[in-house]
Residue frames as a rotation matrix with the C-alpha (Angstrom) as fourth column:
MET 1
0.434 -0.874 0.221 -13.15
0.164 0.317 0.934 -6.05
-0.886 -0.369 0.280 -2.63
VAL 2
0.155 -0.343 0.927 -12.66
0.973 0.214 -0.084 -5.92
-0.170 0.915 0.367 -6.38
GLN 3
0.799 0.189 0.571 -13.22
0.334 -0.929 -0.160 -2.18
0.500 0.319 -0.805 -6.39
GLN 4
0.856 -0.516 0.033 -10.68
-0.287 -0.420 0.861 -1.69
-0.430 -0.746 -0.508 -3.62
MET 5
0.237 -0.788 0.568 -8.17
0.569 0.587 0.576 -3.84
-0.787 0.187 0.588 -5.49
TRP 6
0.278 -0.090 0.956 -8.54
0.924 -0.247 -0.292 -1.76
0.263 0.965 0.014 -8.66
ILE 7
0.966 0.040 0.256 -8.25
-0.030 -0.965 0.261 1.46
0.257 -0.260 -0.931 -6.68
LYS 8
0.584 -0.806 0.100 -4.96
-0.086 0.062 0.994 0.25
-0.807 -0.589 -0.033 -5.20
TYR 9
0.086 -0.534 0.841 -3.77
0.885 0.428 0.182 -0.75
-0.457 0.729 0.510 -8.66
TYR 10
0.650 0.219 0.727 -4.69
0.584 -0.756 -0.295 2.70
0.486 0.616 -0.620 -9.98
GLN 11
0.939 -0.342 0.016 -2.71
-0.253 -0.662 0.705 4.27
-0.231 -0.666 -0.709 -7.12
LEU 12
0.264 -0.877 0.402 0.30
0.399 0.478 0.782 2.14
-0.878 -0.046 0.476 -8.04
LEU 13
0.198 -0.144 0.970 0.07
0.977 -0.052 -0.207 3.34
0.081 0.988 0.130 -11.64
GLN 14
0.921 0.161 0.355 -0.07
0.145 -0.987 0.071 6.95
0.362 -0.014 -0.932 -10.40
VAL 15
0.735 -0.675 0.057 3.08
-0.262 -0.207 0.942 6.42
-0.625 -0.708 -0.329 -8.36
GLU 16
-0.083 -0.869 0.488 5.13
0.130 0.476 0.870 4.33
-0.988 0.136 0.073 -10.77
GLY 17
-0.239 0.045 -0.970 3.66
-0.854 -0.485 0.187 5.07
-0.462 0.873 0.154 -14.17
LYS 18
0.734 0.670 -0.110 2.37
-0.623 0.600 -0.503 2.73
-0.270 0.438 0.857 -16.85
ASP 19
0.531 -0.601 -0.598 5.80
-0.312 0.517 -0.797 1.43
0.788 0.610 0.087 -17.87
SER 20
0.445 -0.289 0.847 6.52
-0.880 0.033 0.474 0.06
-0.165 -0.957 -0.240 -14.42
GLN 21
-0.511 -0.732 -0.451 8.96
-0.746 0.638 -0.190 -2.83
0.427 0.239 -0.872 -13.99
ASN 22
-0.554 0.346 0.757 6.39
-0.549 0.532 -0.645 -4.66
-0.626 -0.773 -0.105 -11.84
SER 23
-0.927 0.367 -0.074 4.44
0.220 0.695 0.684 -7.61
0.302 0.618 -0.726 -13.14
ALA 24
-0.513 0.803 0.305 0.83
-0.786 -0.582 0.210 -6.39
0.346 -0.131 0.929 -13.23
TYR 25
0.244 0.628 -0.739 -0.50
-0.237 0.777 0.583 -9.93
0.940 0.033 0.339 -12.88
ALA 26
-0.320 -0.445 -0.836 1.60
0.660 0.528 -0.534 -10.73
0.679 -0.723 0.125 -9.81
TRP 27
-0.986 -0.055 0.160 0.78
-0.059 -0.776 -0.628 -7.41
0.159 -0.629 0.761 -8.18
LEU 28
-0.254 0.966 0.049 -2.97
-0.821 -0.242 0.517 -7.73
0.511 0.091 0.855 -8.85
TYR 29
0.169 0.262 -0.950 -2.94
0.119 0.952 0.283 -11.32
0.978 -0.161 0.130 -7.61
ARG 30
-0.647 -0.512 -0.565 -1.18
0.607 0.103 -0.788 -10.38
0.461 -0.853 0.244 -4.36
ILE 31
-0.894 0.360 0.267 -3.48
-0.434 -0.844 -0.315 -7.41
0.112 -0.397 0.911 -3.70
THR 32
0.002 0.941 -0.339 -6.57
-0.637 0.262 0.725 -9.54
0.771 0.214 0.600 -4.41
VAL 33
-0.020 -0.083 -0.996 -5.39
0.498 0.863 -0.082 -12.19
0.867 -0.498 0.024 -1.97
ASN 34
-0.892 -0.382 -0.242 -4.61
0.400 -0.416 -0.817 -9.57
0.211 -0.825 0.524 0.70
GLN 35
-0.636 0.731 0.245 -7.99
-0.701 -0.681 0.212 -7.85
0.322 -0.037 0.946 0.22
SER 36
0.175 0.718 -0.674 -9.76
-0.276 0.693 0.666 -11.20
0.945 0.069 0.320 0.54
ILE 37
-0.324 -0.383 -0.865 -7.87
0.695 0.524 -0.492 -12.10
0.642 -0.761 0.096 3.70
ASP 38
-0.992 -0.036 0.123 -8.64
-0.044 -0.803 -0.594 -8.69
0.120 -0.594 0.795 5.23
PHE 39
-0.284 0.959 0.010 -12.32
-0.768 -0.233 0.596 -9.07
0.574 0.162 0.803 4.40
LEU 40
0.208 0.341 -0.917 -12.48
0.134 0.918 0.372 -12.56
0.969 -0.200 0.145 5.87
ARG 41
-0.715 -0.508 -0.480 -10.79
0.559 -0.002 -0.829 -11.34
0.420 -0.861 0.285 9.05
ARG 42
-0.841 0.433 0.325 -13.47
-0.505 -0.844 -0.182 -8.68
0.196 -0.317 0.928 9.46
VAL 43
0.114 0.990 -0.078 -16.32
-0.927 0.135 0.351 -11.16
0.358 0.032 0.933 9.12
LYS 44
-0.547 -0.433 -0.716 -14.70
-0.308 0.900 -0.309 -14.30
0.778 0.051 -0.626 10.56
ASP 45
-0.975 0.173 0.140 -16.69
-0.093 0.257 -0.962 -14.26
-0.202 -0.951 -0.235 13.81
LYS 46
-0.132 0.973 -0.188 -19.99
-0.815 -0.214 -0.539 -14.03
-0.565 0.082 0.821 11.97
PRO 47
-0.416 0.061 0.907 -21.43
0.327 0.941 0.087 -17.27
-0.848 0.333 -0.412 10.60
ILE 48
-0.819 0.072 -0.570 -22.13
-0.518 -0.521 0.678 -16.86
-0.248 0.850 0.464 6.90
THR 49
-0.327 0.811 0.485 -25.75
0.563 0.580 -0.589 -17.50
-0.759 0.080 -0.646 6.00
SER 50
-0.231 0.283 0.931 -27.87
0.936 -0.195 0.292 -16.25
0.265 0.939 -0.220 3.13
SER 51
0.833 0.551 -0.047 -29.01
0.539 -0.789 0.295 -13.26
0.126 -0.271 -0.954 5.21
ASN 52
0.352 -0.786 -0.508 -25.38
0.328 -0.405 0.854 -12.37
-0.877 -0.467 0.115 5.89
TYR 53
-0.410 -0.459 0.788 -24.72
0.892 -0.022 0.451 -12.09
-0.189 0.888 0.419 2.15
ILE 54
0.441 0.646 0.623 -27.28
0.698 -0.684 0.214 -9.29
0.564 0.340 -0.752 2.06
GLU 55
0.894 -0.162 -0.418 -25.61
0.249 -0.597 0.763 -7.63
-0.373 -0.786 -0.493 5.05
MET 56
-0.090 -0.991 0.101 -22.21
0.614 0.024 0.789 -7.94
-0.784 0.133 0.606 3.35
ALA 57
-0.225 0.080 0.971 -23.57
0.930 -0.278 0.238 -6.39
0.289 0.957 -0.012 0.15
GLN 58
0.808 0.553 0.201 -25.08
0.446 -0.799 0.403 -3.52
0.384 -0.236 -0.893 2.15
TYR 59
0.583 -0.682 -0.441 -21.77
0.374 -0.256 0.891 -3.07
-0.721 -0.685 0.106 3.99
VAL 60
-0.389 -0.757 0.525 -19.87
0.821 -0.027 0.570 -2.81
-0.417 0.653 0.632 0.70
GLN 61
0.067 0.497 0.865 -22.42
0.809 -0.535 0.244 -0.38
0.584 0.684 -0.438 -0.78
SER 62
0.928 0.332 -0.166 -22.48
0.361 -0.703 0.612 1.85
0.086 -0.629 -0.773 2.31
ASN 63
0.393 -0.862 -0.321 -18.71
0.345 -0.186 0.920 1.99
-0.853 -0.472 0.224 2.40
ASN 64
0.200 -0.327 0.924 -18.27
0.979 0.023 -0.203 2.92
0.045 0.945 0.324 -1.27
THR 65
0.804 0.120 0.583 -18.62
0.164 -0.986 -0.022 6.62
0.572 0.113 -0.812 -0.46
ILE 66
0.840 -0.528 0.125 -16.17
-0.272 -0.209 0.939 6.30
-0.470 -0.823 -0.319 2.41
ILE 67
0.298 -0.746 0.596 -13.78
0.683 0.603 0.412 4.33
-0.667 0.284 0.689 0.21
LEU 68
0.442 -0.084 0.893 -13.92
0.778 -0.460 -0.428 7.02
0.447 0.884 -0.138 -2.49
GLU 69
0.916 -0.095 0.390 -13.21
-0.244 -0.902 0.355 9.75
0.318 -0.420 -0.850 0.06
GLN 70
0.643 -0.718 0.268 -10.35
-0.041 0.316 0.948 7.72
-0.765 -0.620 0.174 1.53
PHE 71
0.349 -0.492 0.798 -9.00
0.903 0.405 -0.145 7.12
-0.252 0.771 0.585 -1.96
ILE 72
0.664 -0.053 0.746 -8.93
0.358 -0.853 -0.379 10.85
0.657 0.519 -0.547 -2.74
ILE 73
0.877 -0.345 0.335 -7.28
-0.477 -0.527 0.704 11.70
-0.067 -0.777 -0.626 0.58
GLU 74
0.528 -0.700 0.482 -4.76
0.263 0.674 0.690 8.87
-0.808 -0.238 0.540 0.22
ARG 75
0.503 -0.321 0.803 -3.95
0.853 0.037 -0.520 9.95
0.137 0.947 0.292 -3.31
LEU 76
0.769 -0.202 0.607 -3.15
-0.131 -0.978 -0.161 13.50
0.626 0.044 -0.779 -2.20
GLU 77
0.746 -0.504 0.436 -1.12
-0.497 0.014 0.867 12.20
-0.444 -0.864 -0.240 0.73
ASN 78
0.545 -0.541 0.641 0.71
0.584 0.793 0.173 9.74
-0.602 0.280 0.748 -1.53
GLU 79
0.658 -0.296 0.693 1.63
0.528 -0.475 -0.704 12.51
0.537 0.829 -0.156 -3.97
GLU 80
0.738 -0.373 0.563 3.07
-0.585 -0.770 0.256 14.56
0.338 -0.518 -0.786 -1.12
LEU 81
0.672 -0.476 0.567 4.85
-0.224 0.599 0.769 11.53
-0.705 -0.644 0.296 0.30
CYS 82
0.640 -0.419 0.644 6.34
0.747 0.535 -0.394 10.63
-0.179 0.734 0.655 -3.08
LYS 83
0.719 -0.379 0.582 7.71
-0.003 -0.839 -0.543 14.15
0.695 0.389 -0.605 -3.44
ARG 84
0.619 -0.470 0.630 9.41
-0.784 -0.316 0.534 13.83
-0.051 -0.824 -0.564 -0.06
ILE 85
0.740 -0.347 0.576 10.71
0.172 0.926 0.337 10.33
-0.650 -0.150 0.745 -0.72
LYS 86
0.780 -0.432 0.454 12.60
0.497 -0.013 -0.867 11.69
0.381 0.902 0.204 -3.74
TYR 87
0.561 -0.584 0.587 14.69
-0.600 -0.775 -0.199 13.79
0.571 -0.240 -0.785 -1.34
LEU 88
0.762 -0.287 0.580 15.89
-0.353 0.567 0.744 10.68
-0.543 -0.772 0.331 0.52
PRO 89
-0.359 -0.909 -0.210 19.18
-0.811 0.193 0.552 9.01
-0.461 0.369 -0.807 -0.39
ASP 90
-0.137 0.300 -0.944 18.79
-0.846 0.461 0.269 6.28
0.516 0.835 0.190 -3.02
LYS 91
-0.839 -0.239 -0.488 19.37
-0.032 0.919 -0.394 3.41
0.542 -0.315 -0.779 -0.61
TYR 92
-0.793 0.608 -0.031 16.37
0.021 -0.024 -0.999 4.56
-0.609 -0.793 0.006 1.46
GLN 93
-0.242 0.703 -0.669 14.21
-0.921 -0.384 -0.071 5.31
-0.307 0.599 0.740 -1.58
HIS 94
-0.490 -0.011 -0.872 14.60
-0.558 0.772 0.304 1.76
0.670 0.636 -0.384 -2.85
VAL 95
-0.946 0.103 -0.306 13.68
0.286 0.705 -0.649 0.13
0.149 -0.702 -0.697 0.46
ILE 96
-0.579 0.776 -0.252 10.63
-0.278 -0.478 -0.833 2.39
-0.767 -0.412 0.492 0.95
SER 97
-0.249 0.465 -0.849 9.49
-0.968 -0.129 0.214 1.77
-0.010 0.876 0.483 -2.62
TYR 98
-0.633 -0.049 -0.772 9.80
-0.264 0.952 0.156 -2.00
0.727 0.303 -0.616 -2.40
PHE 99
-0.936 0.215 -0.279 8.19
0.348 0.454 -0.820 -2.27
-0.050 -0.864 -0.500 1.03
TYR 100
-0.488 0.779 -0.394 5.27
-0.002 -0.453 -0.892 0.15
-0.873 -0.434 0.222 0.74
PHE 101
-0.058 0.491 -0.869 4.54
-0.865 -0.459 -0.202 0.52
-0.498 0.740 0.452 -2.96
LYS 102
-0.257 -0.087 -0.962 5.39
-0.745 0.653 0.140 -2.98
0.616 0.753 -0.233 -4.17
ASP 103
0.586 0.586 0.560 4.33
-0.808 0.371 0.457 -4.77
0.060 -0.720 0.691 -0.96
LEU 104
0.255 -0.579 -0.774 7.45
-0.139 0.771 -0.622 -6.94
0.957 0.267 0.116 -0.86
PRO 105
0.981 0.020 -0.191 8.47
0.179 0.264 0.948 -8.68
0.069 -0.964 0.256 2.39
TYR 106
0.609 -0.793 -0.010 11.87
-0.606 -0.474 0.639 -8.02
-0.511 -0.383 -0.769 3.97
GLY 107
0.100 -0.603 0.791 13.37
0.170 0.794 0.584 -11.21
-0.980 0.076 0.182 2.53
GLU 108
0.482 0.137 0.866 12.49
0.857 0.132 -0.498 -10.36
-0.183 0.982 -0.054 -1.06
ILE 109
0.983 -0.170 0.071 13.75
-0.156 -0.974 -0.167 -6.81
0.097 0.153 -0.983 -0.65
ALA 110
0.401 -0.879 0.259 17.02
-0.462 0.051 0.886 -8.13
-0.792 -0.474 -0.385 0.75
THR 111
0.088 -0.325 0.941 17.40
0.608 0.766 0.208 -10.53
-0.789 0.554 0.265 -2.17
THR 112
0.755 0.296 0.585 16.53
0.654 -0.409 -0.637 -7.87
0.050 0.863 -0.502 -4.74
LEU 113
0.889 -0.398 0.225 18.97
-0.392 -0.917 -0.074 -5.31
0.236 -0.023 -0.972 -3.31
ASN 114
0.383 -0.755 -0.532 21.59
0.330 0.650 -0.684 -7.94
0.863 0.086 0.499 -2.42
ILE 115
-0.439 -0.432 0.788 21.71
-0.614 -0.495 -0.614 -6.89
0.656 -0.754 -0.048 1.25
SER 116
-0.898 0.094 -0.430 20.82
0.340 0.768 -0.542 -8.60
0.279 -0.633 -0.722 4.52
VAL 117
0.087 0.995 -0.056 17.35
0.697 -0.021 0.716 -8.58
0.711 -0.101 -0.695 6.04
GLY 118
0.170 -0.111 -0.979 18.74
0.908 -0.368 0.199 -6.66
-0.382 -0.923 0.038 9.02
THR 119
-0.841 -0.518 -0.158 20.02
0.391 -0.782 0.485 -3.96
-0.375 0.346 0.860 6.67
VAL 120
-0.522 0.748 0.411 16.58
0.428 -0.187 0.884 -3.74
0.738 0.637 -0.222 5.05
LYS 121
0.390 0.700 -0.599 14.96
0.866 -0.059 0.496 -3.23
0.311 -0.712 -0.629 8.46
THR 122
-0.169 -0.556 -0.814 17.55
0.755 -0.604 0.255 -0.62
-0.633 -0.571 0.522 9.45
ARG 123
-0.952 -0.204 0.230 17.20
0.307 -0.653 0.692 1.31
0.009 0.729 0.684 6.19
LEU 124
-0.174 0.967 0.187 13.43
0.578 -0.054 0.815 1.22
0.797 0.250 -0.549 6.44
HIS 125
0.386 0.262 -0.884 13.57
0.915 -0.229 0.332 2.51
-0.115 -0.938 -0.328 10.01
ARG 126
-0.491 -0.674 -0.552 16.00
0.560 -0.730 0.393 5.29
-0.668 -0.116 0.735 9.06
ALA 127
-0.820 0.254 0.513 13.97
0.399 -0.390 0.830 6.25
0.411 0.885 0.219 5.99
LYS 128
0.243 0.963 -0.117 10.82
0.738 -0.105 0.667 6.60
0.630 -0.249 -0.736 8.11
PHE 129
0.178 -0.272 -0.946 12.78
0.840 -0.459 0.290 8.63
-0.513 -0.846 0.147 10.66
LEU 130
-0.834 -0.548 -0.059 14.04
0.420 -0.701 0.577 10.97
-0.358 0.456 0.815 7.92
LEU 131
-0.489 0.739 0.463 10.53
0.481 -0.214 0.850 11.35
0.727 0.639 -0.251 6.50
ARG 132
0.461 0.638 -0.617 9.12
0.868 -0.180 0.463 12.19
0.184 -0.749 -0.636 9.95
LYS 133
-0.221 -0.655 -0.723 11.90
0.692 -0.628 0.357 14.73
-0.688 -0.421 0.591 10.35
MET 134
-0.900 -0.068 0.431 11.04
0.399 -0.530 0.748 16.29
0.178 0.845 0.504 6.97
TYR 135
0.015 0.989 0.146 7.38
0.629 -0.123 0.768 16.56
0.778 0.080 -0.624 7.94
ALA 136
0.404 0.098 -0.909 8.30
0.884 -0.296 0.361 18.10
-0.234 -0.950 -0.206 11.30
GLU 137
-0.529 -0.732 -0.429 10.62
0.560 -0.681 0.471 20.67
-0.637 0.009 0.771 9.72
HIS 138
-0.998 0.064 -0.003 8.50
-0.039 -0.567 0.823 21.61
0.050 0.821 0.569 6.72
GLY 139
-0.377 0.920 0.104 5.00
-0.609 -0.162 -0.777 20.78
-0.698 -0.356 0.621 7.88
SER 140
-0.156 0.426 0.891 2.46
0.415 0.847 -0.333 18.92
-0.896 0.317 -0.309 5.80
SER 141
0.810 0.460 -0.363 2.63
-0.105 -0.496 -0.862 21.31
-0.577 0.736 -0.354 2.84
């Protein structure tokens, strides 16, 4: 989980740069909590015993290769996506950035941009529509 958290943090730095306006502590804390919750959801039906700790360790080790491959693929896709997001109008760029790259909920985005939650949802929907349209017109290259 820690490795996944640092990979996500590294991806954020690639997207926003080192002099990002985000609080690194808050972002790392939120990602760590989310990673922990996701992990617990995956193993919640299994009772945790000492033998399960070994299984969990083996699971993490076996998935490291897959995680690395996913990281590389996601990084390339994120670079392409970021290039396309820059062609969107500013109002859509901001909503996409806050929602996907900063993991903010609708309410916080609305407060930050001084707009209603409904407007956030609408802009997010329209931004995704425009991105799908760009991919359809220009392909994945």
